[in-house]
C-alpha positions as CSV (number, residue, x, y, z in Angstrom):
1,X,-98.4,153.4,27.5
2,X,-95.5,155.1,27.8
3,X,-94.4,153.6,31.3
4,X,-94.5,150.2,29.4
5,X,-91.7,151.3,26.9
6,X,-89.8,153.1,29.6
7,X,-89.7,150.1,31.2
8,X,-89.0,147.7,27.8
9,X,-85.8,150.3,27.2
10,X,-84.7,150.4,30.6
11,X,-84.8,146.4,30.6
12,X,-82.9,146.5,28.0
13,X,-80.2,148.8,28.7
14,X,-79.8,146.5,32.0
15,X,-79.2,143.5,29.8
16,X,-76.6,145.8,28.0
17,X,-74.8,146.9,30.9
18,X,-75.0,143.6,32.3
19,X,-73.6,142.0,29.6
20,X,-70.1,144.4,29.2
21,X,-69.7,143.9,32.9
22,X,-70.2,140.0,32.4
23,X,-67.2,140.1,29.5
24,X,-65.2,142.1,30.9
25,X,-65.1,139.5,34.3
26,X,-65.0,136.8,32.1
27,X,-61.9,138.9,29.8
28,X,-60.4,139.4,33.8
29,X,-60.3,136.1,34.7
30,X,-59.0,134.8,31.5
31,X,-56.0,137.6,32.0
32,X,-55.8,136.5,35.8
33,X,-55.2,132.8,34.8
34,X,-52.9,133.0,32.1
35,X,-49.0,133.8,32.4
36,X,-48.5,137.2,30.2
37,X,-52.0,138.3,30.5
38,X,-50.9,141.4,32.4
39,X,-51.6,144.2,30.0
40,X,-55.2,142.5,29.0
41,X,-55.9,142.8,33.2
42,X,-55.0,146.3,33.2
43,X,-56.8,146.9,30.1
44,X,-60.0,145.7,31.9
45,X,-59.2,147.3,35.2
46,X,-59.5,150.6,33.0
47,X,-63.0,149.7,31.7
48,X,-64.8,148.7,34.7
49,X,-65.8,152.5,35.7
50,X,-67.7,152.6,32.3
51,X,-69.2,149.1,33.0
52,X,-70.0,150.1,36.4
53,X,-71.2,153.8,35.0
54,X,-73.6,152.4,32.8
55,X,-75.0,149.9,34.9
56,X,-76.0,152.8,37.5
57,X,-77.4,154.7,35.1
58,X,-79.4,152.0,33.7
59,X,-80.5,150.6,37.3
60,X,-81.6,154.8,37.7
61,X,-83.1,154.6,34.6
62,X,-85.3,151.5,35.9
63,X,-86.4,153.5,38.9
64,X,-87.4,156.2,37.4
65,X,-90.1,154.3,35.5
66,X,-91.9,153.8,39.1
67,X,-93.1,157.9,38.6
68,X,-95.4,160.3,36.3
69,X,-95.2,160.3,32.8
70,X,-92.5,163.2,32.9
71,X,-90.1,160.2,34.9
72,X,-90.8,158.0,32.7
73,X,-89.6,160.4,29.5
74,X,-86.3,160.9,31.8
75,X,-86.1,156.8,32.0
76,X,-85.8,156.7,28.6
77,X,-83.6,159.3,27.6
78,X,-81.4,157.6,30.5
79,X,-81.5,154.3,29.9
80,X,-81.3,155.0,25.7
81,X,-77.9,156.8,26.5
82,X,-76.6,154.4,29.1
83,X,-77.1,151.1,26.9
84,X,-75.9,152.9,23.6
85,X,-72.9,153.3,25.8
86,X,-72.5,150.0,27.1
87,X,-73.3,148.5,24.0
88,X,-70.9,150.8,22.2
89,X,-68.0,149.7,24.9
90,X,-69.0,146.3,24.5
91,X,-68.4,146.2,21.0
92,X,-65.0,147.9,21.1
93,X,-64.0,145.8,24.0
94,X,-64.6,142.5,21.6
95,X,-63.4,144.1,18.7
96,X,-60.1,144.6,20.7
97,X,-59.9,140.9,21.8
98,X,-61.6,138.9,19.1
99,X,-59.5,136.4,17.3
100,X,-60.0,135.0,13.8
101,X,-61.3,131.6,15.3
């Protein structure tokens, strides 16, 4: 049962990290196509380490779910932490560049 919980949390963490990385990729693509997009492109470049780090941590947590119960608990902690950081980073980036449409 603990393994199932760990796997679900790890997958959710990977999806959150991929969501953040995908949003940064879309933002960078739009900034590179637009004149005057240099400040946004610089901001995106500064955020890539966070996106890469959270993705690596969440993938590591998913890998840990193949172990025993102790590894599952560690996977839950690592995945929850990296998923939270990825979600907060995504929200802060969206808030910074959200336009009132």
